[in-house]
C-alpha positions as CSV (number, residue, x, y, z in Angstrom):
1,M,-28.4,-10.8,48.0
2,N,-31.6,-12.8,47.0
3,E,-31.0,-15.9,45.1
4,K,-34.4,-16.3,43.8
5,I,-34.6,-12.9,42.3
6,D,-31.1,-13.1,40.6
7,Q,-32.0,-16.5,39.1
8,L,-35.2,-14.9,37.7
9,S,-33.4,-11.9,36.5
10,A,-30.7,-14.1,34.5
11,D,-33.5,-16.2,33.1
12,N,-35.5,-13.1,32.1
13,I,-32.4,-11.9,30.1
14,R,-32.3,-15.2,28.5
15,A,-36.0,-15.1,27.6
16,L,-35.5,-11.5,26.1
17,A,-32.3,-12.6,24.2
18,I,-33.9,-15.5,22.4
19,S,-37.1,-13.6,21.8
20,M,-35.3,-11.0,20.0
21,V,-33.4,-13.5,17.8
22,E,-36.6,-15.5,17.1
23,K,-38.5,-12.5,16.1
24,A,-35.7,-11.3,13.8
25,N,-35.0,-14.7,12.5
26,S,-31.3,-13.7,12.9
27,G,-28.6,-13.6,15.6
28,H,-26.7,-15.5,18.2
29,P,-28.9,-16.9,21.0
30,G,-26.9,-19.7,22.6
31,G,-24.0,-17.5,23.9
32,S,-26.3,-14.8,25.2
33,M,-28.0,-17.3,27.3
34,G,-24.7,-18.6,28.7
35,G,-23.6,-15.1,29.7
36,A,-26.7,-13.9,31.5
37,D,-25.6,-14.8,35.0
38,F,-22.5,-12.9,34.9
39,M,-24.1,-9.7,33.3
40,H,-26.7,-9.6,35.6
41,I,-24.4,-9.9,38.8
42,L,-21.8,-7.3,37.2
43,Y,-24.4,-4.7,36.3
44,T,-26.5,-5.0,39.4
45,E,-23.8,-5.3,42.2
46,Y,-20.5,-4.1,40.7
47,L,-20.6,-1.8,37.7
48,K,-20.7,1.8,39.0
49,Y,-22.5,4.5,36.6
50,D,-24.9,7.1,36.9
51,P,-28.2,6.3,35.2
52,T,-28.9,9.8,34.9
53,D,-25.8,10.9,33.4
54,M,-24.5,8.0,31.2
55,N,-21.6,10.1,29.9
56,W,-20.2,10.7,33.4
57,I,-16.4,10.5,33.1
58,F,-15.8,8.6,36.2
59,R,-18.2,5.7,35.4
60,D,-17.0,2.1,35.1
61,R,-17.0,1.0,31.5
62,F,-18.0,-2.3,29.9
63,F,-16.4,-3.4,26.6
64,M,-18.1,-6.2,24.6
65,D,-15.6,-8.2,22.5
66,A,-18.1,-10.7,21.4
67,G,-20.4,-8.4,19.4
68,H,-22.5,-11.3,18.2
69,L,-23.8,-11.4,21.6
70,S,-25.6,-8.0,21.2
71,A,-28.9,-9.6,22.5
72,L,-27.3,-10.2,25.7
73,M,-26.4,-6.4,26.0
74,Y,-29.6,-5.2,24.8
75,A,-31.7,-7.7,27.2
76,Q,-29.5,-6.4,30.2
77,Y,-29.7,-2.8,29.1
78,H,-33.5,-3.2,28.9
79,L,-33.9,-4.4,32.5
80,L,-31.9,-1.1,33.3
81,G,-34.3,1.1,31.4
82,N,-31.7,2.1,28.5
83,Y,-34.0,0.4,25.7
84,E,-37.8,0.3,25.1
85,K,-39.6,-2.9,24.6
86,S,-40.2,-1.8,21.1
87,D,-36.4,-1.6,20.6
88,L,-36.0,-5.3,21.3
89,E,-38.9,-6.1,19.3
90,N,-37.0,-4.4,16.4
91,F,-33.8,-6.2,16.8
92,R,-31.5,-6.1,13.7
93,Q,-34.3,-4.1,11.6
94,W,-34.0,-1.0,9.7
95,G,-33.7,2.2,11.6
96,S,-33.5,0.3,15.0
97,V,-31.3,1.2,17.8
98,T,-30.4,-2.4,18.4
99,P,-28.2,-3.5,15.4
100,G,-26.9,-6.9,15.0
101,H,-23.5,-6.0,16.4
102,P,-23.3,-3.3,19.2
103,E,-22.6,0.1,17.7
104,I,-21.3,2.9,20.1
105,D,-24.3,4.4,21.9
106,V,-23.1,5.7,25.3
107,K,-26.5,7.1,26.2
108,R,-27.8,3.6,26.2
109,G,-24.5,2.1,27.8
110,V,-22.9,0.7,24.6
111,E,-19.3,2.0,25.1
112,N,-17.8,0.4,21.8
113,T,-18.6,-0.6,18.4
114,S,-17.7,-4.4,18.2
115,G,-17.9,-7.0,15.5
116,P,-14.6,-8.4,14.5
117,L,-13.7,-10.4,17.3
118,G,-10.6,-9.5,19.5
119,Q,-10.9,-5.6,18.9
120,G,-13.4,-5.2,21.8
121,H,-11.3,-6.4,24.6
122,A,-8.2,-4.5,23.1
123,M,-10.2,-1.4,23.3
124,G,-11.0,-2.1,26.8
125,V,-7.1,-2.4,27.5
126,G,-6.9,1.1,25.7
127,A,-9.6,2.5,27.9
128,A,-7.6,1.1,30.9
129,I,-4.3,2.6,29.9
130,A,-6.2,6.0,29.5
131,A,-7.7,5.7,32.9
132,K,-4.2,4.7,34.6
133,F,-2.6,7.9,32.4
134,L,-5.3,10.3,33.7
135,S,-5.0,9.0,37.5
136,A,-1.4,9.9,37.3
137,R,-2.1,13.3,36.5
138,F,-5.3,13.7,38.7
139,E,-4.3,12.4,42.0
140,N,-5.6,8.8,41.5
141,L,-9.3,10.2,40.9
142,F,-9.8,8.0,37.8
143,D,-9.8,4.8,39.9
144,H,-12.7,3.2,38.1
145,K,-12.8,-0.2,36.5
146,I,-12.8,-1.4,32.8
147,Y,-14.6,-4.5,32.4
148,G,-14.2,-6.7,29.3
149,F,-16.4,-9.7,28.1
150,I,-14.6,-12.0,25.5
151,T,-15.6,-15.6,24.2
152,D,-13.4,-18.4,22.5
153,G,-13.2,-16.6,19.2
154,G,-11.8,-13.4,20.7
155,V,-9.3,-15.5,22.7
156,Q,-8.3,-17.2,19.4
157,E,-7.9,-14.0,17.5
158,E,-4.2,-13.2,17.1
159,I,-4.9,-9.7,18.6
160,S,-5.5,-11.4,21.8
161,Q,-1.7,-12.0,22.0
162,G,-0.9,-8.5,21.8
163,A,-3.6,-7.2,24.2
164,G,-2.8,-9.8,26.9
165,R,0.8,-9.2,26.7
166,I,0.4,-5.4,27.0
167,A,-2.2,-5.4,29.7
168,G,-0.1,-7.9,31.8
169,H,3.1,-6.1,31.1
170,L,1.7,-2.7,32.3
171,G,0.1,-4.2,35.4
172,L,-3.4,-2.9,34.5
173,N,-5.3,-3.9,37.7
174,N,-8.2,-1.6,36.6
175,F,-9.0,-4.1,33.9
176,I,-11.3,-7.1,34.5
177,M,-12.1,-9.5,31.7
178,F,-14.8,-12.1,31.8
179,Y,-14.0,-15.1,29.5
180,D,-17.3,-17.0,28.6
181,S,-15.8,-20.4,27.9
182,N,-18.6,-22.8,26.7
183,D,-16.7,-25.4,24.6
184,V,-18.7,-24.3,21.5
185,Q,-17.9,-22.3,18.4
186,L,-20.1,-21.3,15.6
187,S,-19.1,-24.3,13.2
188,S,-17.3,-26.6,15.6
189,M,-16.8,-27.4,19.2
190,T,-13.8,-25.7,20.7
191,D,-11.7,-29.0,21.1
192,E,-11.5,-29.3,17.4
193,V,-9.7,-25.9,17.2
194,T,-7.4,-25.7,20.2
195,T,-5.9,-27.5,23.1
196,E,-4.0,-24.7,24.5
197,N,-4.1,-23.9,28.4
198,T,-5.8,-20.5,28.4
199,A,-5.2,-19.9,32.1
200,M,-1.5,-20.8,31.8
201,K,-1.1,-18.4,28.7
202,Y,-2.7,-15.4,30.6
203,E,-0.6,-16.0,33.7
204,S,2.5,-16.2,31.6
205,W,1.6,-12.7,30.5
206,G,1.2,-11.4,34.1
207,W,-2.6,-11.8,34.7
208,K,-4.4,-12.9,37.8
209,V,-6.6,-15.9,36.6
210,I,-9.7,-17.3,38.3
211,T,-11.8,-20.1,36.9
212,I,-15.4,-20.3,38.1
213,D,-18.7,-21.9,37.4
214,G,-20.1,-19.0,35.1
215,H,-23.5,-19.9,36.3
216,N,-22.9,-19.8,39.9
217,H,-23.7,-16.3,41.2
218,T,-21.7,-17.0,44.4
219,H,-18.6,-18.0,42.3
220,I,-19.0,-14.9,40.1
221,R,-19.1,-12.5,43.1
222,S,-16.1,-14.2,44.8
223,A,-14.1,-13.8,41.4
224,L,-15.1,-10.2,41.0
225,N,-14.2,-9.3,44.7
226,A,-10.9,-10.8,44.2
227,A,-10.4,-8.8,40.9
228,H,-11.3,-5.6,42.7
229,A,-8.6,-6.5,45.5
230,E,-5.9,-7.2,43.0
231,L,-3.3,-4.3,43.1
232,E,-0.8,-5.5,40.5
233,R,-2.4,-7.4,37.6
234,P,-5.3,-7.4,35.4
235,T,-7.7,-10.2,35.9
236,L,-9.2,-13.0,33.7
237,I,-12.2,-14.6,35.0
238,I,-12.8,-17.9,33.1
239,G,-16.4,-18.7,33.6
240,R,-17.3,-22.0,32.6
241,T,-20.9,-21.7,31.0
242,I,-23.3,-23.7,28.9
243,M,-24.2,-22.6,25.5
244,G,-27.9,-22.4,25.3
245,K,-28.4,-22.5,29.1
246,G,-32.1,-23.3,29.6
247,C,-33.0,-24.6,26.3
248,V,-35.4,-27.6,26.2
249,T,-37.0,-29.7,23.4
250,A,-40.6,-30.0,22.6
251,D,-41.1,-32.7,25.3
252,G,-39.2,-30.8,28.0
253,T,-35.8,-32.7,27.6
254,M,-32.8,-30.4,28.4
255,Y,-31.0,-29.4,25.1
256,E,-28.0,-27.5,26.0
257,G,-24.3,-27.1,24.9
258,Q,-25.1,-27.8,21.2
259,C,-23.3,-26.2,18.4
260,E,-26.3,-25.2,16.6
261,L,-27.6,-23.1,19.4
262,H,-24.8,-20.6,18.7
263,G,-25.9,-19.0,15.5
264,K,-29.5,-19.9,14.9
265,P,-32.9,-18.9,16.2
266,I,-33.9,-21.4,18.9
267,G,-36.8,-22.5,16.9
268,A,-34.6,-23.5,13.9
269,T,-32.8,-26.0,16.2
270,K,-33.9,-29.1,17.8
271,A,-34.7,-27.1,20.9
272,N,-38.3,-25.8,21.1
273,F,-38.6,-22.0,21.4
274,E,-42.0,-21.9,23.2
275,K,-41.1,-24.7,25.8
276,T,-37.8,-23.0,26.2
277,L,-39.6,-19.8,27.2
278,L,-41.8,-21.8,29.6
279,N,-38.6,-23.3,31.2
280,L,-37.3,-19.7,31.7
281,G,-40.5,-18.5,33.3
282,A,-41.3,-16.3,30.5
283,N,-45.0,-15.4,29.2
284,Q,-45.1,-17.3,25.9
285,E,-47.9,-14.8,24.9
286,D,-45.7,-11.9,25.7
287,S,-42.1,-13.0,25.7
288,F,-40.7,-9.6,25.5
289,A,-42.2,-8.8,28.9
290,V,-40.3,-8.0,32.1
291,Y,-41.1,-10.4,35.0
292,N,-42.8,-8.4,37.6
293,D,-40.4,-9.3,40.3
294,V,-37.4,-8.4,38.1
295,A,-39.0,-5.2,37.3
296,V,-39.3,-4.3,41.1
297,H,-35.7,-5.3,41.7
298,Y,-34.2,-3.3,38.9
299,K,-36.0,-0.3,40.0
300,E,-34.3,-0.4,43.2
301,I,-31.0,-1.2,41.5
302,L,-31.3,1.9,39.6
303,K,-32.2,4.0,42.7
304,N,-29.1,2.7,44.4
305,K,-26.8,3.4,41.5
306,T,-28.1,6.9,41.1
307,E,-27.5,7.4,44.9
308,E,-23.9,6.0,44.8
309,A,-23.0,8.1,41.8
310,S,-24.5,11.3,43.6
311,N,-22.2,10.4,46.6
312,R,-19.2,10.1,44.4
313,K,-20.1,13.2,42.6
314,V,-20.0,15.2,45.9
315,Q,-16.6,13.9,46.7
316,I,-15.5,15.0,43.3
317,S,-16.9,18.3,43.4
318,A,-15.2,18.8,46.7
319,W,-11.8,17.8,45.2
320,K,-12.5,20.2,42.3
321,K,-12.9,23.1,44.6
322,Q,-9.7,22.3,46.4
323,N,-7.9,21.8,43.0
324,P,-9.3,24.4,40.7
325,E,-6.3,24.5,38.2
326,L,-6.5,20.5,38.0
327,A,-10.2,20.7,37.6
328,T,-9.9,23.3,34.7
329,K,-7.3,21.1,33.0
330,M,-9.6,18.0,33.3
331,K,-12.3,19.9,31.9
332,H,-10.1,20.7,28.8
333,F,-9.0,17.3,28.4
334,F,-12.4,15.8,28.1
335,N,-13.8,18.7,25.9
336,G,-10.9,18.0,23.4
337,D,-9.7,21.6,24.1
338,L,-6.2,22.3,22.6
339,P,-3.8,24.8,24.3
340,T,-2.5,27.7,22.1
341,L,-0.1,26.1,19.7
342,D,2.4,27.9,17.5
343,F,2.8,25.6,14.5
344,A,4.2,28.3,12.5
345,G,7.0,28.8,15.0
346,I,8.2,25.3,14.8
347,T,11.6,25.2,13.1
348,Q,12.0,22.8,10.3
349,K,15.3,21.9,8.7
350,A,15.8,22.7,5.1
351,N,14.9,19.9,2.6
352,A,14.0,17.4,5.4
353,A,12.3,14.1,5.0
354,T,8.7,14.5,6.2
355,R,9.1,11.9,9.0
356,D,11.9,14.1,10.3
357,A,9.6,17.3,10.0
358,S,7.0,15.1,12.0
359,A,9.6,14.5,14.6
360,A,10.2,18.2,15.1
361,V,6.4,18.7,15.5
362,L,6.1,15.7,18.0
363,G,9.0,17.2,20.0
364,Y,7.2,20.4,20.3
365,L,3.7,18.7,21.1
366,A,5.4,16.7,23.9
367,E,6.2,20.0,25.7
368,N,2.9,21.5,25.0
369,V,0.2,19.1,24.9
370,E,-0.1,17.3,28.2
371,N,-2.6,14.6,27.5
372,M,-1.2,13.1,24.3
373,I,-0.1,9.4,24.4
374,V,2.1,8.4,21.4
375,S,2.8,4.8,20.5
376,S,4.9,3.0,18.0
377,A,5.1,-0.6,16.8
378,D,8.9,-1.0,17.7
379,L,10.0,1.7,15.3
380,S,10.2,4.9,17.2
381,N,13.7,5.6,15.9
382,S,12.6,5.0,12.4
383,D,9.2,6.4,12.1
384,K,10.6,9.2,14.2
385,T,8.1,9.2,17.0
386,D,11.1,9.4,19.1
387,G,10.9,13.1,18.5
388,F,8.1,12.7,21.3
389,L,9.8,10.0,23.4
390,K,13.0,12.2,23.8
391,K,10.9,14.7,25.6
392,S,8.6,12.4,27.5
393,S,9.1,8.8,29.0
394,I,7.5,5.5,28.6
395,L,4.5,4.1,30.2
396,Q,5.3,1.5,32.8
397,K,3.7,-0.8,35.4
398,N,2.9,1.5,38.6
399,N,4.3,4.6,36.6
400,F,2.0,6.3,34.0
401,K,3.4,9.6,34.3
402,G,5.1,9.5,30.7
403,G,3.2,9.8,27.4
404,F,4.9,7.1,25.4
405,L,3.6,3.5,25.0
406,Q,6.0,1.0,23.8
407,A,3.6,-1.4,22.0
408,G,6.1,-3.7,20.7
409,V,5.6,-5.4,17.3
410,A,1.8,-5.5,17.3
411,E,0.4,-3.1,14.8
412,L,-3.3,-4.0,15.0
413,T,-3.3,-4.3,18.8
414,M,-1.7,-1.0,19.1
415,A,-4.3,0.6,16.6
416,A,-7.2,-1.0,18.7
417,I,-5.6,0.0,22.0
418,A,-5.7,3.7,20.6
419,N,-9.3,3.3,19.9
420,G,-10.2,2.5,23.4
421,M,-8.1,5.3,24.7
422,A,-10.1,7.6,22.4
423,L,-13.4,6.0,23.6
424,H,-12.5,6.5,27.2
425,G,-11.8,10.1,26.6
426,G,-9.5,12.8,28.2
427,V,-6.5,11.8,25.8
428,I,-5.1,12.5,22.3
429,T,-3.8,9.2,20.8
430,V,-1.1,8.9,18.1
431,V,0.1,5.6,16.7
432,A,2.9,5.1,14.2
433,T,4.5,2.5,12.0
434,F,5.7,2.1,8.5
435,F,3.0,2.8,5.8
436,V,3.2,-0.7,4.3
437,F,2.3,-1.9,7.8
438,S,-0.9,-0.2,7.8
439,D,-2.3,-3.5,6.3
440,Y,-2.0,-5.0,9.8
441,M,-4.0,-2.0,11.3
442,K,-6.8,-1.9,8.7
443,P,-9.5,-3.6,10.8
444,A,-8.9,-1.1,13.6
445,I,-8.6,1.9,11.4
446,R,-12.1,1.0,10.0
447,L,-13.6,0.8,13.3
448,A,-11.9,4.2,14.4
449,A,-13.7,5.7,11.1
450,I,-17.1,3.8,12.0
451,Q,-17.0,5.1,15.6
452,E,-15.8,8.5,14.6
453,L,-12.6,8.5,16.9
454,P,-10.0,11.2,16.4
455,V,-7.0,8.7,16.6
456,K,-3.9,10.1,14.7
457,Y,-1.9,7.6,12.6
458,V,1.7,8.3,11.6
459,W,2.8,6.2,8.6
460,T,6.5,6.8,7.4
461,H,8.4,5.2,4.6
462,D,5.6,6.1,2.3
463,S,6.8,4.8,-1.2
464,F,9.1,2.4,-2.9
465,R,11.9,4.7,-1.8
466,V,12.3,2.5,1.3
467,G,14.8,1.1,-1.2
468,E,16.9,-1.9,-0.1
469,D,14.3,-3.5,2.1
470,G,12.5,-4.5,-1.0
471,P,9.0,-5.2,-2.2
472,T,7.7,-6.5,1.1
473,H,8.4,-3.2,2.7
474,Q,7.7,-0.8,-0.2
475,P,4.0,0.4,-0.3
476,I,2.4,0.7,-3.6
477,E,-1.3,0.1,-3.3
478,Q,-1.6,1.3,0.4
479,E,-2.3,4.8,-0.3
480,A,-5.2,3.8,-2.6
481,Q,-6.4,1.5,-0.1
482,I,-6.5,4.3,2.7
483,R,-7.9,6.9,0.5
484,L,-10.9,4.7,0.0
485,L,-12.0,5.6,3.4
486,E,-11.8,9.4,2.4
487,K,-14.6,8.3,0.0
488,I,-16.7,6.7,2.6
489,K,-19.0,8.7,4.7
490,N,-19.7,7.9,8.4
491,H,-23.0,7.8,9.9
492,S,-22.8,11.5,10.6
493,G,-22.5,12.1,7.0
494,A,-18.9,13.3,7.0
495,Q,-15.7,12.1,5.4
496,S,-14.9,9.0,7.6
497,L,-11.0,9.6,7.4
498,L,-8.5,12.3,6.6
499,A,-5.4,11.0,4.8
500,L,-2.6,13.7,4.5
501,R,0.4,13.2,2.5
502,P,2.4,16.5,3.0
503,A,4.8,17.6,0.1
504,D,7.6,19.2,2.3
505,A,8.7,19.8,5.9
506,V,6.5,22.9,6.4
507,E,3.5,21.4,4.8
508,T,4.0,18.7,7.4
509,S,3.8,21.1,10.3
510,V,0.5,22.3,8.7
511,A,-0.6,18.5,8.3
512,W,0.0,18.2,12.0
513,Q,-2.1,21.1,12.7
514,M,-4.9,19.7,10.6
515,A,-4.6,16.5,12.5
516,L,-4.7,18.0,15.9
517,E,-7.7,20.2,15.0
518,N,-9.6,17.3,13.5
519,K,-11.7,16.0,16.5
520,K,-14.2,14.1,14.7
521,T,-12.7,11.5,12.6
522,P,-9.1,9.7,12.4
523,T,-6.4,11.2,10.5
524,G,-3.6,9.6,8.7
525,L,-0.1,11.3,8.0
526,I,1.7,9.7,5.2
527,L,5.4,10.6,5.4
528,S,8.7,10.0,3.6
529,R,11.7,8.3,4.6
530,Q,14.0,10.3,2.2
531,D,14.6,13.9,2.2
532,I,12.4,16.1,0.0
533,K,13.3,19.5,-1.5
534,D,11.4,22.4,0.0
535,L,8.8,23.9,-2.1
536,P,9.2,27.4,-3.4
537,T,7.4,30.4,-1.8
538,N,5.7,33.4,-3.7
539,G,6.6,36.1,-1.5
540,K,4.6,35.1,1.5
541,S,6.0,32.9,4.4
542,R,6.1,29.2,3.4
543,F,3.9,28.2,6.4
544,E,1.3,30.8,5.3
545,E,1.4,29.3,1.8
546,A,1.4,25.7,3.1
547,S,-1.6,26.5,5.4
548,Q,-3.7,26.3,2.1
549,A,-3.4,22.6,2.5
550,K,-6.3,23.0,4.9
551,K,-8.5,22.9,1.8
552,G,-7.1,19.6,0.8
553,G,-5.1,21.2,-2.2
554,Y,-3.6,24.2,-3.4
555,L,-1.2,25.7,-6.2
556,V,2.4,25.8,-5.1
557,K,3.2,27.2,-8.5
558,S,0.6,29.4,-10.4
559,N,0.1,31.3,-13.7
560,Q,-2.7,33.1,-14.7
561,N,-3.4,31.1,-17.9
562,P,-1.7,27.8,-17.5
563,D,-1.1,25.6,-20.4
564,I,-1.1,22.5,-18.1
565,T,-1.7,21.7,-14.5
566,L,0.6,19.2,-12.9
567,I,-0.8,17.5,-9.6
568,A,0.7,15.4,-7.0
569,N,1.1,14.9,-3.3
570,G,4.2,14.0,-1.0
571,S,7.6,13.9,-2.5
572,E,6.3,13.8,-6.1
573,V,5.4,17.5,-5.9
574,A,8.9,18.7,-5.5
575,T,9.8,16.5,-8.6
576,L,7.1,18.2,-10.7
577,I,8.2,21.5,-9.8
578,E,11.7,20.9,-10.9
579,A,10.1,19.4,-14.3
580,A,7.9,22.4,-14.7
581,N,10.8,24.9,-14.3
582,E,12.9,23.1,-17.0
583,L,9.9,22.9,-19.2
584,E,8.9,26.5,-18.8
585,K,12.6,27.5,-19.6
586,D,12.8,25.3,-22.8
587,F,9.4,25.7,-24.2
588,K,8.0,28.9,-22.7
589,L,5.0,27.1,-21.2
590,N,2.9,28.4,-18.3
591,I,2.6,25.6,-15.9
592,N,0.7,25.3,-12.7
593,V,1.7,22.7,-10.0
594,A,-0.9,21.8,-7.2
595,S,-0.2,19.8,-3.9
596,I,-3.1,17.7,-3.3
597,I,-2.7,16.6,0.1
598,S,-6.2,15.1,0.7
599,E,-8.4,14.5,-2.2
600,G,-11.3,13.8,0.1
601,L,-10.9,17.2,1.8
602,F,-10.4,18.8,-1.5
603,R,-13.5,17.5,-2.8
604,T,-15.6,19.2,-0.1
605,Q,-14.5,22.7,-1.2
606,S,-16.6,24.8,-3.4
607,L,-16.5,23.8,-7.3
608,E,-15.1,27.4,-7.8
609,Y,-12.2,26.7,-5.6
610,Q,-11.6,23.2,-7.1
611,E,-11.5,24.6,-10.6
612,S,-9.1,27.4,-9.6
613,V,-6.8,24.8,-8.6
614,I,-7.5,22.1,-11.4
615,P,-9.3,24.0,-14.2
616,K,-12.1,22.1,-15.9
617,N,-11.5,20.6,-19.4
618,S,-7.7,21.5,-19.2
619,L,-4.7,19.5,-19.5
620,V,-3.9,17.7,-16.3
621,F,-0.8,15.7,-15.6
622,G,-0.5,13.6,-12.2
623,L,2.7,11.9,-10.8
624,T,2.2,9.4,-7.9
625,A,4.7,6.9,-6.5
626,G,1.6,4.6,-5.8
627,L,-1.1,3.3,-8.2
628,P,-2.4,5.8,-10.8
629,V,-5.8,5.6,-9.3
630,N,-4.5,7.8,-6.6
631,L,-4.8,10.7,-8.9
632,E,-7.0,9.6,-11.8
633,N,-10.2,11.1,-10.5
634,L,-8.6,14.3,-9.9
635,A,-6.9,14.4,-13.4
636,G,-10.2,13.7,-15.0
637,S,-11.0,11.7,-18.2
638,N,-8.6,13.8,-20.4
639,G,-5.9,13.7,-17.8
640,K,-3.0,11.3,-17.5
641,V,-1.3,9.9,-14.4
642,F,2.0,8.5,-14.4
643,G,2.2,5.9,-11.5
644,L,3.4,2.3,-10.6
645,D,1.5,-0.8,-11.8
646,H,4.0,-3.3,-10.1
647,F,5.6,-4.0,-6.9
648,G,8.9,-2.6,-5.9
649,Y,12.4,-4.3,-5.9
650,S,15.4,-4.2,-3.6
651,A,17.8,-1.6,-4.6
652,P,19.0,2.0,-3.3
653,A,16.1,4.6,-3.4
654,S,17.9,6.6,-6.1
655,V,18.5,3.6,-8.3
656,L,14.7,2.9,-8.0
657,D,13.8,6.4,-8.9
658,Q,15.7,6.0,-12.1
659,K,14.5,2.6,-13.1
660,F,10.9,3.4,-12.2
661,G,11.0,6.9,-13.8
662,F,10.4,9.1,-10.8
663,T,12.9,11.7,-11.9
664,S,12.4,15.2,-13.0
665,E,14.1,14.2,-16.4
666,N,11.4,11.4,-16.9
667,A,8.5,13.4,-15.6
668,R,9.6,16.1,-18.1
669,K,9.6,13.4,-20.9
670,E,6.1,12.0,-19.8
671,I,4.5,15.5,-19.7
672,L,5.9,16.3,-23.2
673,K,4.6,13.0,-24.5
674,Y,1.2,13.8,-23.0
675,L,1.2,17.2,-24.6
676,E,2.1,15.9,-27.9
677,E,-0.8,13.2,-27.5
678,N,-3.0,16.0,-27.1
679,N,-1.8,18.0,-30.1
680,Y,-0.3,20.7,-28.3
681,N,2.0,23.0,-30.2
682,L,5.4,23.0,-28.5
683,S,6.9,25.3,-31.1
684,K,4.8,28.3,-30.6
């Protein structure tokens, strides 16, 4: 412990952070300066990882909530050798590995993509749950710590309510969060926004709370030691810090704690950039330089961390030799390997709602996939994730042997926690709620898509057929919103999300197989509340035919030379089948019917295959219980889509079907009208 070198190191971090922002003429310097002391002490003395093996599964993890403090992270990681000087000099520039808000880059120490405040620490809670879950299965081997870093904005975001409640309720003593409390927000002082007692709030949720001077290194160590010793609760360390710590004006007068230091380059404020560099001990001619004594100190730090990790690896290696079966299982968990699963053998009830079909699959998975965690927003008996729960048990404080997380009514928190579990690795995460409430989840769904996380979403009650609950609970525009993510490519160039709306019970089994086998992006299953008639088979097993859904779409009713092709997904497919049978009988038409479970996936198939399902320049009629735009691209410019252009109403589902025109009789009428509009001779 060397007070001089510790202070010098923190000041070096400050100098690097403000230099990045100054050169980019963009960023947030003040908070980065305030958090430098905690980051330095945490990373040099507490955080355990292997500098030679950044993906080591037993490493401590750091989750940044305040993504605007990216300069703080990059400066700290530069001292650790994770970023080059040129990376810092290209902060926020095209092609740089130092973007404005941190994007997941485990090789360089960035564990999560952060940006929207609140989600970062919720992901940290998810990682802590995953570690507890794995420890319960591997003899407490996953005893590492998850650290979070949050600011006033993250504490104020509503998601902090859910994350704080769940972490305290589950007694996540492996989660330690530093709250950089500096009384300053981007556009105002904090006392203009809130008068709450943050410490009391977290204590009421079951947290250990310690308040310290966030610039006093002895205080920081004392708080971290107490957090490590805590066996029953997560810990919140409230660090009282100063915005723009170390800033001075042109005449050398201290200029700290000011609102304008939050989101402007130092040179654009009343502080002076060059004089502040001088105050921090930096070289004004080379402000991106690492101080000589700091470089020597960090070289020793890296050596020690490598040795500590090596010693830990020896212990783990000995454990693996003594427990070969568990070691193999652990490897499979973190590789994302699935056991051999017989989706075709899952018994599905005839004409079942797809939410019930999903329950059957989940019950099977509960017995066959050991590393699955399922969660529901207080709806398990309605979204039918209780199919899993009935064959598992809930996660509880000091007991993580089960696999079901009771998240309570907190859709956004639940989804962000699932992201954190996926980021930690070793677990398969599933979260469920009503489809209309996917609106509450969108920010976390988007981050899952950006981070390429294989989270599975179960969205039930997929249409106006929710019925009596009325328009607030009847999804109309939600499918269109979710399918937009199917049209967006992630940074790997792939479809960023897979959305599946299966047409019957067996297709639901196939959809679940697709979801489990999709290990690179999130998957959403959009499921019905009401029963759906099973689709017909054409001589093969229904599962074999439904497996064609793996191409995103396929013909469930096929003729060699169709007069018209009908397209839909979900429950509307059965409606079209019924209408098609009636039309063929009455008008001697040849009608094809296609189930397009995922337009995004369908569009990745060969053009030849796409046109074998939906012939080019042909008559195409679509039926959707959502906005017509769901199918308009598939129907083409000559096609027609019957959908909804209004919110729902409160009434029984069967009444709404009649009122809105979603019966086979009305579908038949609309198809005939479309044929007549296209001068089709129905009397031939």
